[in-house]
BALOBA-1460 file (C-alpha; in Angstrom, 3 decimals):
// residues 133
<rec num="1" residu="x" x="-1.139" y="-2.720" z="21.494"/>
<rec num="2" residu="x" x="-4.632" y="-0.783" z="22.208"/>
<rec num="3" residu="x" x="-5.921" y="1.120" z="19.782"/>
<rec num="4" residu="x" x="-4.910" y="4.638" z="21.162"/>
<rec num="5" residu="x" x="-1.501" y="3.425" z="21.014"/>
<rec num="6" residu="x" x="-2.056" y="2.874" z="17.458"/>
<rec num="7" residu="x" x="-3.399" y="5.305" z="17.144"/>
<rec num="8" residu="x" x="-0.916" y="8.006" z="18.285"/>
<rec num="9" residu="x" x="1.966" y="5.808" z="15.551"/>
<rec num="10" residu="x" x="-0.782" y="6.099" z="12.935"/>
<rec num="11" residu="x" x="-0.278" y="9.789" z="13.273"/>
<rec num="12" residu="x" x="3.353" y="9.907" z="14.011"/>
<rec num="13" residu="x" x="4.340" y="8.059" z="11.446"/>
<rec num="14" residu="x" x="2.376" y="10.741" z="9.541"/>
<rec num="15" residu="x" x="5.789" y="13.170" z="9.178"/>
<rec num="16" residu="x" x="9.316" y="12.016" z="8.786"/>
<rec num="17" residu="x" x="10.505" y="13.789" z="10.845"/>
<rec num="18" residu="x" x="8.030" y="11.727" z="14.114"/>
<rec num="19" residu="x" x="8.116" y="8.106" z="12.182"/>
<rec num="20" residu="x" x="9.512" y="5.377" z="13.439"/>
<rec num="21" residu="x" x="13.033" y="5.559" z="12.926"/>
<rec num="22" residu="x" x="14.211" y="3.846" z="9.547"/>
<rec num="23" residu="x" x="10.401" y="4.016" z="7.754"/>
<rec num="24" residu="x" x="9.333" y="6.790" z="5.882"/>
<rec num="25" residu="x" x="6.712" y="8.710" z="6.303"/>
<rec num="26" residu="x" x="3.125" y="7.113" z="5.639"/>
<rec num="27" residu="x" x="-0.946" y="7.613" z="5.465"/>
<rec num="28" residu="x" x="-2.946" y="4.660" z="6.931"/>
<rec num="29" residu="x" x="-6.277" y="4.234" z="5.995"/>
<rec num="30" residu="x" x="-9.578" y="2.299" z="6.757"/>
<rec num="31" residu="x" x="-11.289" y="0.749" z="4.025"/>
<rec num="32" residu="x" x="-15.140" y="0.457" z="5.932"/>
<rec num="33" residu="x" x="-17.586" y="-1.241" z="4.399"/>
<rec num="34" residu="x" x="-20.657" y="1.276" z="4.438"/>
<rec num="35" residu="x" x="-23.668" y="-0.867" z="4.646"/>
<rec num="36" residu="x" x="-22.308" y="-2.605" z="7.944"/>
<rec num="37" residu="x" x="-19.291" y="-0.315" z="9.124"/>
<rec num="38" residu="x" x="-17.619" y="-2.970" z="8.844"/>
<rec num="39" residu="x" x="-13.624" y="-2.842" z="8.575"/>
<rec num="40" residu="x" x="-13.075" y="-4.807" z="5.186"/>
<rec num="41" residu="x" x="-9.431" y="-3.792" z="5.498"/>
<rec num="42" residu="x" x="-6.892" y="-1.211" z="6.196"/>
<rec num="43" residu="x" x="-4.165" y="0.346" z="3.142"/>
<rec num="44" residu="x" x="-1.165" y="2.744" z="4.009"/>
<rec num="45" residu="x" x="0.520" y="5.254" z="1.615"/>
<rec num="46" residu="x" x="4.025" y="6.108" z="1.927"/>
<rec num="47" residu="x" x="5.918" y="8.904" z="1.180"/>
<rec num="48" residu="x" x="9.102" y="10.448" z="0.873"/>
<rec num="49" residu="x" x="10.780" y="6.768" z="0.181"/>
<rec num="50" residu="x" x="15.076" y="6.835" z="-0.217"/>
<rec num="51" residu="x" x="17.150" y="4.772" z="-3.015"/>
<rec num="52" residu="x" x="17.769" y="1.876" z="-0.659"/>
<rec num="53" residu="x" x="13.850" y="1.971" z="0.474"/>
<rec num="54" residu="x" x="13.500" y="0.772" z="-2.789"/>
<rec num="55" residu="x" x="14.450" y="-2.729" z="-2.627"/>
<rec num="56" residu="x" x="12.439" y="-3.287" z="0.289"/>
<rec num="57" residu="x" x="9.592" y="-1.544" z="0.354"/>
<rec num="58" residu="x" x="6.358" y="-0.132" z="-2.098"/>
<rec num="59" residu="x" x="4.409" y="2.685" z="-1.720"/>
<rec num="60" residu="x" x="1.284" y="1.018" z="-0.984"/>
<rec num="61" residu="x" x="0.582" y="-1.301" z="0.783"/>
<rec num="62" residu="x" x="-2.586" y="-2.723" z="2.506"/>
<rec num="63" residu="x" x="-4.568" y="-6.126" z="2.771"/>
<rec num="64" residu="x" x="-7.971" y="-7.108" z="2.773"/>
<rec num="65" residu="x" x="-9.775" y="-8.956" z="5.045"/>
<rec num="66" residu="x" x="-10.103" y="-12.299" z="4.141"/>
<rec num="67" residu="x" x="-13.596" y="-13.083" z="4.658"/>
<rec num="68" residu="x" x="-13.435" y="-9.688" z="2.584"/>
<rec num="69" residu="x" x="-11.050" y="-11.178" z="-0.556"/>
<rec num="70" residu="x" x="-12.603" y="-11.864" z="-3.750"/>
<rec num="71" residu="x" x="-15.362" y="-8.985" z="-3.690"/>
<rec num="72" residu="x" x="-13.538" y="-6.054" z="-5.404"/>
<rec num="73" residu="x" x="-12.709" y="-4.110" z="-2.191"/>
<rec num="74" residu="x" x="-8.668" y="-4.174" z="-3.011"/>
<rec num="75" residu="x" x="-8.917" y="-2.732" z="-6.477"/>
<rec num="76" residu="x" x="-11.410" y="-0.056" z="-4.801"/>
<rec num="77" residu="x" x="-8.956" y="0.955" z="-2.138"/>
<rec num="78" residu="x" x="-5.508" y="0.731" z="-4.254"/>
<rec num="79" residu="x" x="-8.119" y="3.125" z="-6.811"/>
<rec num="80" residu="x" x="-8.436" y="5.797" z="-3.827"/>
<rec num="81" residu="x" x="-5.258" y="5.334" z="-2.018"/>
<rec num="82" residu="x" x="-3.945" y="6.871" z="-5.668"/>
<rec num="83" residu="x" x="-5.854" y="9.993" z="-5.242"/>
<rec num="84" residu="x" x="-4.443" y="10.581" z="-1.462"/>
<rec num="85" residu="x" x="-1.110" y="9.532" z="-3.254"/>
<rec num="86" residu="x" x="-1.179" y="12.190" z="-5.405"/>
<rec num="87" residu="x" x="-3.531" y="14.534" z="-2.979"/>
<rec num="88" residu="x" x="0.503" y="14.555" z="-1.204"/>
<rec num="89" residu="x" x="2.663" y="14.922" z="-4.436"/>
<rec num="90" residu="x" x="3.172" y="11.521" z="-5.853"/>
<rec num="91" residu="x" x="3.394" y="12.055" z="-10.283"/>
<rec num="92" residu="x" x="3.986" y="7.707" z="-9.777"/>
<rec num="93" residu="x" x="4.369" y="4.826" z="-7.019"/>
<rec num="94" residu="x" x="5.666" y="1.686" z="-7.574"/>
<rec num="95" residu="x" x="4.321" y="-1.407" z="-6.108"/>
<rec num="96" residu="x" x="6.244" y="-5.155" z="-5.330"/>
<rec num="97" residu="x" x="3.952" y="-8.551" z="-5.205"/>
<rec num="98" residu="x" x="5.266" y="-12.219" z="-5.578"/>
<rec num="99" residu="x" x="5.080" y="-13.297" z="-8.960"/>
<rec num="100" residu="x" x="2.311" y="-15.860" z="-7.234"/>
<rec num="101" residu="x" x="0.175" y="-13.153" z="-5.914"/>
<rec num="102" residu="x" x="-2.170" y="-13.638" z="-9.253"/>
<rec num="103" residu="x" x="-5.252" y="-11.377" z="-7.637"/>
<rec num="104" residu="x" x="-2.760" y="-8.692" z="-6.940"/>
<rec num="105" residu="x" x="-1.152" y="-9.504" z="-9.372"/>
<rec num="106" residu="x" x="-5.100" y="-8.709" z="-11.458"/>
<rec num="107" residu="x" x="-5.219" y="-5.741" z="-8.922"/>
<rec num="108" residu="x" x="-2.880" y="-3.459" z="-9.276"/>
<rec num="109" residu="x" x="-3.004" y="-4.042" z="-14.089"/>
<rec num="110" residu="x" x="-6.723" y="-2.873" z="-12.827"/>
<rec num="111" residu="x" x="-5.741" y="0.529" z="-11.340"/>
<rec num="112" residu="x" x="-3.104" y="1.087" z="-14.170"/>
<rec num="113" residu="x" x="0.121" y="-0.552" z="-12.977"/>
<rec num="114" residu="x" x="3.201" y="-2.008" z="-15.256"/>
<rec num="115" residu="x" x="5.307" y="-4.527" z="-14.904"/>
<rec num="116" residu="x" x="8.983" y="-2.983" z="-14.921"/>
<rec num="117" residu="x" x="10.678" y="-6.162" z="-13.779"/>
<rec num="118" residu="x" x="10.900" y="-9.209" z="-11.746"/>
<rec num="119" residu="x" x="13.562" y="-9.628" z="-8.959"/>
<rec num="120" residu="x" x="14.521" y="-12.808" z="-6.096"/>
<rec num="121" residu="x" x="14.157" y="-11.228" z="-3.453"/>
<rec num="122" residu="x" x="13.718" y="-14.390" z="0.057"/>
<rec num="123" residu="x" x="13.331" y="-17.511" z="-2.093"/>
<rec num="124" residu="x" x="10.786" y="-16.078" z="-3.636"/>
<rec num="125" residu="x" x="10.559" y="-14.026" z="-7.461"/>
<rec num="126" residu="x" x="9.277" y="-10.522" z="-6.866"/>
<rec num="127" residu="x" x="7.779" y="-8.249" z="-9.330"/>
<rec num="128" residu="x" x="8.103" y="-4.656" z="-9.236"/>
<rec num="129" residu="x" x="5.920" y="-2.128" z="-10.167"/>
<rec num="130" residu="x" x="5.157" y="1.325" z="-11.296"/>
<rec num="131" residu="x" x="1.931" y="2.871" z="-11.893"/>
<rec num="132" residu="x" x="1.795" y="6.804" z="-12.964"/>
<rec num="133" residu="x" x="-0.888" y="9.312" z="-11.373"/>
């Protein structure tokens, strides 16, 4: 899809009434480096998750451009997303990660993530974390 279509989709997904069928409402943010205005990553803050959604979704999902990884962007993006989560009324956020993703786990822990448990999911072990806001 082109940028305008993507932006309309992002705006639709901000409200429960207009979010894509079966998806929780969410806010999308871009991480843009000030020095060259380059997008280094994107982060999505979901809210109003149902009990069923906790099986396969999390409050926050993010990605960092491959060439920009290991530079601290993920930790800063997550820190800022946690502030946004608090603004929209969340008291804590739920995060998941494959147990072999040590860099992601370290990023989450830098931001206060506490391991709840590990569960098998799609042939891997998924770690489930909470961050109190």
